[in-house]
C-alpha positions, 0 to 999 in steps of 0.5 A, a space after each residue: 858152169 854158166 847158167 842157160 839164158 832163158 828166154 824172155 818175152 818180148 815187149 808189148 811193142 816189139 815187132 812179133 808182139 800180139 796185136 792189140 784187138 780193137 776193143 784193147 785199142 779202145 780201152 776195153 770195156 772199161 774203157 767203154 763204159 768211161 766213154 760212156 758215163 759223162 753223156 749218161 751223166 749229162 741226160 740225166 741231170 739235165 733232166 732233173 736239175 736243169 742245163 747248167 747242173 748238166 753241163 757241171 756233172 758231165 765234166 766233172 765227171 769226166 775229171 773224175 775218171 781222168 783222176 781215177 785213170 792215174 790213180 790206178 796207172 791206167 793209160 790217161 791219154 783216152 781219158 784226157 781225149 775224153 775230157 778234152 772232147 766233154 769239154 767242148 761238148 759241154 761249151 758248145 751246148 752252154 753257148 747254144 743254151 740247149 741241152 742238144 747242144 752237147 751233141 753237135 760237136 759229134 754230129 758235125 765231126 762224124 760229117 767231117 770225117 765222111 768227107 775227109 775219108 771218102 776223099 781219101 779213097 779218090 786220091 788213093 790214099 785210104 785214110 784206114 790203111 795210113 792211120 793203121 800204119 800209123 799207129 802199128 809202125 808199118 808206115 807206108 810200103 803197102 801203097 806200092 801194092 795194088 792188093 793192099 790199097 784196096 783191102 784198105 780200101 775197103 776197110 775205108 769205105 766201112 768207116 765212112 758208112 759208120 760215120 755217115 750213119 751217125 750223122 745221118 741218125 743224130 742229126 734226125 734226132 737233134 733236128 726232132 729235138 729228141 734229146 735222150 734218144 741222141 743221148 742212146 743213139 750216141 751211146 749205141 753208135 759211138 764206140 761198139 760201132 766203131 770197134 766193128 768197124 775196126 776189126 775191118 781194118 784190122 782185117 785190111 791190115 793183116 792180109 797186108 802184112 801178110 803180102 808184104 812180108 811175102 814180098 820181101 821175102 821173095 826179094 833176095 830170092 829174085 835178086 840172085 
C-alpha cells in the first residue's frame, strides 16, 4: 500500500504564498532598529568626541550590524545597503567638515526621488507600479488597465508626498544647523513614514492584481 501524498506548503516565492507586509519587506522591527542605530551612534559620538569619532563610530556600528546579520544567517542585503549609505554619508560629512553634512545625501536623494516619481506620473508610467511589479514578478501588464494605472498613480503621489515632506523638513533643519533635531526627524520620517506609504502601494497592488486576475478569467469566455 502506498502512503497518501501529503500536501506541502508552498515556498515563500510561490505565486500563492502570502505577500510580505511593508514592514516585513523593510526587514521587520529589527531591521528598522538596525537602520536607526548608526544614525543615533553618529549623533551621540559627535556631541561627545567630535566629528572624526562620530564618523568612525557610525561606520563601525554599520559594519557590526552587517556581521551580526551574517552570523545570524539573516538577509544581509538591507545591512549592506545601509552600510553603503552610512559610508557615503560619512564621506560627505568628512569632506564638508561638518556633522550636518552626514545628512546631505538623504536630503538631496529625497529631492531627486520627488522629481523622478512625479515625472513618472506625467509620462503615465507611475513608478510605484513599476517597482512593485519588479519586486513581485507581476510585470507591467497593469499598464494596459486604466483603473490599475489610477491606483498606482495614487500610490506614487503618496510616495511623492513623503519624499517632499522629508526634503522640506530636513533641509530646513540643515539650514538652521539643528543637527540633533535633524537626526531625530531623519529617524521619525525615515522607515516608519515610508512603511505607511508602502501600505498605499500594497493597496494599489492588491486592487490591480484582482482586476487583472478577473480579466484573465474572462478571456476564455469571451473567446468562445
